[in-house]
Every structure is written in structure tokens, then in C-alpha cells.
Biopython code that builds the backbone (N, CA, C, O; Angstrom):
import numpy as np
from Bio.PDB.StructureBuilder import StructureBuilder

atoms = [
    (1, "UNK", "N", (-4.786, 27.589, -5.748)),
    (1, "UNK", "CA", (-5.190, 26.330, -5.109)),
    (1, "UNK", "C", (-6.061, 25.493, -6.032)),
    (1, "UNK", "O", (-5.912, 24.273, -6.106)),
    (2, "UNK", "N", (-6.991, 26.172, -6.749)),
    (2, "UNK", "CA", (-7.878, 25.422, -7.648)),
    (2, "UNK", "C", (-7.056, 24.716, -8.715)),
    (2, "UNK", "O", (-7.344, 23.569, -9.055)),
    (3, "UNK", "N", (-6.024, 25.390, -9.254)),
    (3, "UNK", "CA", (-5.192, 24.778, -10.292)),
    (3, "UNK", "C", (-4.493, 23.543, -9.729)),
    (3, "UNK", "O", (-4.418, 22.511, -10.395)),
    (4, "UNK", "N", (-3.985, 23.651, -8.510)),
    (4, "UNK", "CA", (-3.306, 22.504, -7.892)),
    (4, "UNK", "C", (-4.271, 21.336, -7.743)),
    (4, "UNK", "O", (-3.919, 20.192, -8.030)),
    (5, "UNK", "N", (-5.497, 21.628, -7.291)),
    (5, "UNK", "CA", (-6.487, 20.564, -7.127)),
    (5, "UNK", "C", (-6.787, 19.913, -8.469)),
    (5, "UNK", "O", (-6.888, 18.688, -8.547)),
    (6, "UNK", "N", (-6.931, 20.702, -9.520)),
    (6, "UNK", "CA", (-7.220, 20.164, -10.847)),
    (6, "UNK", "C", (-6.069, 19.293, -11.324)),
    (6, "UNK", "O", (-6.286, 18.203, -11.853)),
    (7, "UNK", "N", (-4.831, 19.779, -11.134)),
    (7, "UNK", "CA", (-3.663, 18.997, -11.570)),
    (7, "UNK", "C", (-3.603, 17.672, -10.826)),
    (7, "UNK", "O", (-3.370, 16.624, -11.428)),
    (8, "UNK", "N", (-3.812, 17.721, -9.518)),
    (8, "UNK", "CA", (-3.788, 16.486, -8.722)),
    (8, "UNK", "C", (-4.883, 15.539, -9.186)),
    (8, "UNK", "O", (-4.658, 14.334, -9.297)),
    (9, "UNK", "N", (-6.069, 16.079, -9.457)),
    (9, "UNK", "CA", (-7.175, 15.237, -9.904)),
    (9, "UNK", "C", (-6.837, 14.580, -11.238)),
    (9, "UNK", "O", (-7.095, 13.393, -11.435)),
    (10, "UNK", "N", (-6.258, 15.358, -12.153)),
    (10, "UNK", "CA", (-5.898, 14.805, -13.470)),
    (10, "UNK", "C", (-4.849, 13.713, -13.309)),
    (10, "UNK", "O", (-4.949, 12.659, -13.937)),
    (11, "UNK", "N", (-3.845, 13.956, -12.473)),
    (11, "UNK", "CA", (-2.796, 12.947, -12.255)),
    (11, "UNK", "C", (-3.398, 11.676, -11.667)),
    (11, "UNK", "O", (-3.056, 10.572, -12.091)),
    (12, "UNK", "N", (-4.296, 11.827, -10.689)),
    (12, "UNK", "CA", (-4.926, 10.653, -10.078)),
    (12, "UNK", "C", (-5.718, 9.881, -11.120)),
    (12, "UNK", "O", (-5.638, 8.654, -11.175)),
    (13, "UNK", "N", (-6.486, 10.591, -11.951)),
    (13, "UNK", "CA", (-7.285, 9.921, -12.983)),
    (13, "UNK", "C", (-6.368, 9.184, -13.956)),
    (13, "UNK", "O", (-6.639, 8.039, -14.317)),
    (14, "UNK", "N", (-5.289, 9.833, -14.380)),
    (14, "UNK", "CA", (-4.372, 9.190, -15.328)),
    (14, "UNK", "C", (-3.762, 7.936, -14.708)),
    (14, "UNK", "O", (-3.677, 6.894, -15.358)),
    (15, "UNK", "N", (-3.336, 8.039, -13.445)),
    (15, "UNK", "CA", (-2.743, 6.870, -12.777)),
    (15, "UNK", "C", (-3.758, 5.737, -12.684)),
    (15, "UNK", "O", (-3.424, 4.580, -12.939)),
    (16, "UNK", "N", (-4.989, 6.064, -12.320)),
    (16, "UNK", "CA", (-6.022, 5.030, -12.201)),
    (16, "UNK", "C", (-6.263, 4.383, -13.561)),
    (16, "UNK", "O", (-6.367, 3.160, -13.647)),
    (17, "UNK", "N", (-6.352, 5.177, -14.618)),
    (17, "UNK", "CA", (-6.586, 4.619, -15.955)),
    (17, "UNK", "C", (-5.429, 3.708, -16.356)),
    (17, "UNK", "O", (-5.649, 2.615, -16.879)),
    (18, "UNK", "N", (-4.194, 4.157, -16.109)),
    (18, "UNK", "CA", (-3.035, 3.332, -16.467)),
    (18, "UNK", "C", (-3.056, 2.016, -15.700)),
    (18, "UNK", "O", (-2.801, 0.955, -16.270)),
    (19, "UNK", "N", (-3.361, 2.089, -14.400)),
    (19, "UNK", "CA", (-3.415, 0.860, -13.592)),
    (19, "UNK", "C", (-4.483, -0.080, -14.121)),
    (19, "UNK", "O", (-4.249, -1.282, -14.240)),
    (20, "UNK", "N", (-5.653, 0.455, -14.440)),
    (20, "UNK", "CA", (-6.745, -0.382, -14.951)),
    (20, "UNK", "C", (-6.333, -1.025, -16.269)),
    (20, "UNK", "O", (-6.581, -2.212, -16.479)),
    (21, "UNK", "N", (-5.707, -0.259, -17.159)),
    (21, "UNK", "CA", (-5.287, -0.811, -18.451)),
    (21, "UNK", "C", (-4.254, -1.912, -18.238)),
    (21, "UNK", "O", (-4.331, -2.965, -18.871)),
    (22, "UNK", "N", (-3.290, -1.678, -17.355)),
    (22, "UNK", "CA", (-2.264, -2.698, -17.096)),
    (22, "UNK", "C", (-2.900, -3.958, -16.542)),
    (22, "UNK", "O", (-2.550, -5.064, -16.953)),
    (23, "UNK", "N", (-3.838, -3.800, -15.605)),
    (23, "UNK", "CA", (-4.504, -4.971, -15.023)),
    (23, "UNK", "C", (-5.261, -5.727, -16.105)),
    (23, "UNK", "O", (-5.200, -6.955, -16.163)),
    (24, "UNK", "N", (-5.972, -5.005, -16.961)),
    (24, "UNK", "CA", (-6.718, -5.666, -18.029)),
    (24, "UNK", "C", (-5.773, -6.428, -18.964)),
    (24, "UNK", "O", (-6.058, -7.560, -19.355)),
    (25, "UNK", "N", (-4.654, -5.802, -19.318)),
    (25, "UNK", "CA", (-3.693, -6.471, -20.208)),
    (25, "UNK", "C", (-3.163, -7.738, -19.546)),
    (25, "UNK", "O", (-3.059, -8.781, -20.192)),
    (26, "UNK", "N", (-2.828, -7.649, -18.258)),
    (26, "UNK", "CA", (-2.317, -8.831, -17.548)),
    (26, "UNK", "C", (-3.374, -9.923, -17.526)),
    (26, "UNK", "O", (-3.069, -11.095, -17.749)),
    (27, "UNK", "N", (-4.623, -9.538, -17.256)),
    (27, "UNK", "CA", (-5.700, -10.535, -17.214)),
    (27, "UNK", "C", (-5.853, -11.199, -18.578)),
    (27, "UNK", "O", (-5.995, -12.418, -18.662)),
    (28, "UNK", "N", (-5.826, -10.398, -19.651)),
    (28, "UNK", "CA", (-5.976, -10.952, -20.998)),
    (28, "UNK", "C", (-4.828, -11.913, -21.295)),
    (28, "UNK", "O", (-5.050, -13.001, -21.827)),
    (29, "UNK", "N", (-3.595, -11.513, -20.949)),
    (29, "UNK", "CA", (-2.443, -12.384, -21.211)),
    (29, "UNK", "C", (-2.576, -13.690, -20.435)),
    (29, "UNK", "O", (-2.320, -14.766, -20.976)),
    (30, "UNK", "N", (-2.979, -13.595, -19.162)),
    (30, "UNK", "CA", (-3.137, -14.805, -18.353)),
    (30, "UNK", "C", (-4.205, -15.708, -18.953)),
    (30, "UNK", "O", (-4.013, -16.921, -19.042)),
    (31, "UNK", "N", (-5.332, -15.128, -19.365)),
    (31, "UNK", "CA", (-6.412, -15.930, -19.950)),
    (31, "UNK", "C", (-5.928, -16.614, -21.222)),
    (31, "UNK", "O", (-6.202, -17.795, -21.436)),
    (32, "UNK", "N", (-5.204, -15.871, -22.076)),
    (32, "UNK", "CA", (-4.706, -16.459, -23.331)),
    (32, "UNK", "C", (-3.749, -17.609, -23.026)),
    (32, "UNK", "O", (-3.833, -18.669, -23.645)),
    (33, "UNK", "N", (-2.836, -17.399, -22.070)),
    (33, "UNK", "CA", (-1.883, -18.461, -21.729)),
    (33, "UNK", "C", (-2.612, -19.683, -21.193)),
    (33, "UNK", "O", (-2.291, -20.811, -21.568)),
    (34, "UNK", "N", (-3.595, -19.471, -20.313)),
    (34, "UNK", "CA", (-4.349, -20.595, -19.751)),
    (34, "UNK", "C", (-5.083, -21.346, -20.856)),
    (34, "UNK", "O", (-5.078, -22.577, -20.884)),
    (35, "UNK", "N", (-5.711, -20.609, -21.764)),
    (35, "UNK", "CA", (-6.440, -21.256, -22.860)),
    (35, "UNK", "C", (-5.483, -22.070, -23.721)),
    (35, "UNK", "O", (-5.800, -23.197, -24.100)),
    (36, "UNK", "N", (-4.304, -21.508, -24.038)),
    (36, "UNK", "CA", (-3.342, -22.240, -24.854)),
    (36, "UNK", "C", (-2.883, -23.510, -24.148)),
    (36, "UNK", "O", (-2.776, -24.564, -24.774)),
    (37, "UNK", "N", (-2.606, -23.413, -22.830)),
    (37, "UNK", "CA", (-2.166, -24.592, -22.081)),
    (37, "UNK", "C", (-3.265, -25.644, -22.064)),
    (37, "UNK", "O", (-2.999, -26.829, -22.263)),
    (38, "UNK", "N", (-4.502, -25.211, -21.826)),
    (38, "UNK", "CA", (-5.617, -26.162, -21.793)),
    (38, "UNK", "C", (-5.775, -26.829, -23.147)),
    (38, "UNK", "O", (-5.987, -28.040, -23.216)),
    (39, "UNK", "N", (-5.677, -26.058, -24.231)),
    (39, "UNK", "CA", (-5.798, -26.646, -25.564)),
    (39, "UNK", "C", (-4.683, -27.659, -25.810)),
    (39, "UNK", "O", (-4.931, -28.730, -26.364)),
    (40, "UNK", "N", (-3.442, -27.326, -25.397)),
    (40, "UNK", "CA", (-2.335, -28.260, -25.575)),
    (40, "UNK", "C", (-2.588, -29.545, -24.802)),
    (40, "UNK", "O", (-2.365, -30.639, -25.319)),
    (41, "UNK", "N", (-3.060, -29.413, -23.547)),
    (41, "UNK", "CA", (-3.339, -30.598, -22.735)),
    (41, "UNK", "C", (-4.419, -31.445, -23.394)),
    (41, "UNK", "O", (-4.300, -32.668, -23.470)),
    (42, "UNK", "N", (-5.481, -30.783, -23.873)),
    (42, "UNK", "CA", (-6.574, -31.520, -24.524)),
    (42, "UNK", "C", (-6.041, -32.260, -25.751)),
    (42, "UNK", "O", (-6.382, -33.422, -25.972)),
    (43, "UNK", "N", (-5.204, -31.587, -26.551)),
    (43, "UNK", "CA", (-4.660, -32.235, -27.748)),
    (43, "UNK", "C", (-3.810, -33.435, -27.357)),
    (43, "UNK", "O", (-3.918, -34.498, -27.969)),
    (44, "UNK", "N", (-2.960, -33.273, -26.339)),
    (44, "UNK", "CA", (-2.108, -34.390, -25.905)),
    (44, "UNK", "C", (-2.967, -35.554, -25.427)),
    (44, "UNK", "O", (-2.697, -36.704, -25.771)),
    (45, "UNK", "N", (-4.009, -35.261, -24.630)),
    (45, "UNK", "CA", (-4.877, -36.331, -24.118)),
    (45, "UNK", "C", (-5.585, -37.023, -25.271)),
    (45, "UNK", "O", (-5.647, -38.252, -25.315)),
    (46, "UNK", "N", (-6.119, -36.244, -26.206)),
    (46, "UNK", "CA", (-6.832, -36.846, -27.350)),
    (46, "UNK", "C", (-5.884, -37.721, -28.154)),
    (46, "UNK", "O", (-6.240, -38.834, -28.541)),
    (47, "UNK", "N", (-4.674, -37.223, -28.409)),
    (47, "UNK", "CA", (-3.708, -38.028, -29.179)),
    (47, "UNK", "C", (-3.377, -39.310, -28.431)),
    (47, "UNK", "O", (-3.314, -40.377, -29.041)),
    (48, "UNK", "N", (-3.164, -39.229, -27.121)),
    (48, "UNK", "CA", (-2.846, -40.421, -26.341)),
    (48, "UNK", "C", (-3.998, -41.420, -26.390)),
    (48, "UNK", "O", (-3.780, -42.616, -26.581)),
    (49, "UNK", "N", (-5.240, -40.920, -26.214)),
    (49, "UNK", "CA", (-6.400, -41.820, -26.244)),
    (49, "UNK", "C", (-6.527, -42.464, -27.616)),
    (49, "UNK", "O", (-6.767, -43.667, -27.717)),
    (50, "UNK", "N", (-6.369, -41.675, -28.669)),
    (50, "UNK", "CA", (-6.482, -42.227, -30.027)),
    (50, "UNK", "C", (-5.398, -43.267, -30.259)),
    (50, "UNK", "O", (-5.660, -44.309, -30.859)),
    (51, "UNK", "N", (-4.178, -42.997, -29.789)),
    (51, "UNK", "CA", (-3.106, -43.980, -29.951)),
    (51, "UNK", "C", (-3.464, -45.281, -29.239)),
    (51, "UNK", "O", (-3.282, -46.363, -29.799)),
    (52, "UNK", "N", (-3.971, -45.185, -28.009)),
    (52, "UNK", "CA", (-4.310, -46.404, -27.270)),
    (52, "UNK", "C", (-5.402, -47.179, -27.995)),
    (52, "UNK", "O", (-5.312, -48.396, -28.154)),
    (53, "UNK", "N", (-6.442, -46.457, -28.436)),
    (53, "UNK", "CA", (-7.529, -47.158, -29.109)),
    (53, "UNK", "C", (-7.041, -47.775, -30.416)),
    (53, "UNK", "O", (-7.435, -48.890, -30.759)),
    (54, "UNK", "N", (-6.194, -47.062, -31.143)),
    (54, "UNK", "CA", (-5.710, -47.613, -32.414)),
    (54, "UNK", "C", (-4.835, -48.837, -32.157)),
    (54, "UNK", "O", (-4.872, -49.796, -32.928)),
    (55, "UNK", "N", (-4.039, -48.814, -31.065)),
    (55, "UNK", "CA", (-3.212, -49.982, -30.746)),
    (55, "UNK", "C", (-4.116, -51.147, -30.358)),
    (55, "UNK", "O", (-3.868, -52.278, -30.777)),
    (56, "UNK", "N", (-5.170, -50.893, -29.560)),
    (56, "UNK", "CA", (-6.064, -51.978, -29.155)),
    (56, "UNK", "C", (-6.805, -52.536, -30.364)),
    (56, "UNK", "O", (-6.973, -53.749, -30.492)),
    (57, "UNK", "N", (-7.248, -51.645, -31.252)),
    (57, "UNK", "CA", (-7.971, -52.125, -32.427)),
    (57, "UNK", "C", (-7.012, -52.852, -33.359)),
    (57, "UNK", "O", (-7.423, -53.337, -34.413)),
]
sb = StructureBuilder()
sb.init_structure("model")
sb.init_model(0)
sb.init_chain("A")
sb.init_seg("    ")
for serial, (resi, resn, name, xyz) in enumerate(atoms, 1):
    if name == "N":
        sb.init_residue(resn, " ", resi, " ")
    sb.init_atom(name, np.array(xyz, "f"), 0.0, 1.0, " ", f" {name:<3s}", serial, name[0])
structure = sb.get_structure()
């Protein structure tokens, strides 16, 4: 019985660690994608503003 309990405990720990790692990876990927999108939007806005100001000037 003790061996079974130990095996179950090890399996539970491994599953929890894998889930945590997967969640962290997903969070990192989402953050990177959001940052890239925000940077692209900022660049587009800056370029548009600069174009307008250069046309007005």
C-alpha cells in the first residue's frame, strides 16, 4: 500500500508540474504576442502621425 501511495503521489506531482509549466509557457507566449502587437500598433500610429505632420509642414 505504501508503494502505491508513493507512486500516486509522484504521478500527481509530475502532472501538477507539467500543468504549471504548460500554463507558464502559454502565459509567456501570450505576453510576447501582445507586446509584439502593441509595438506594431505604436509603430503604425507613429508613422501615420509623422506622415500627417510632414504633409502639413
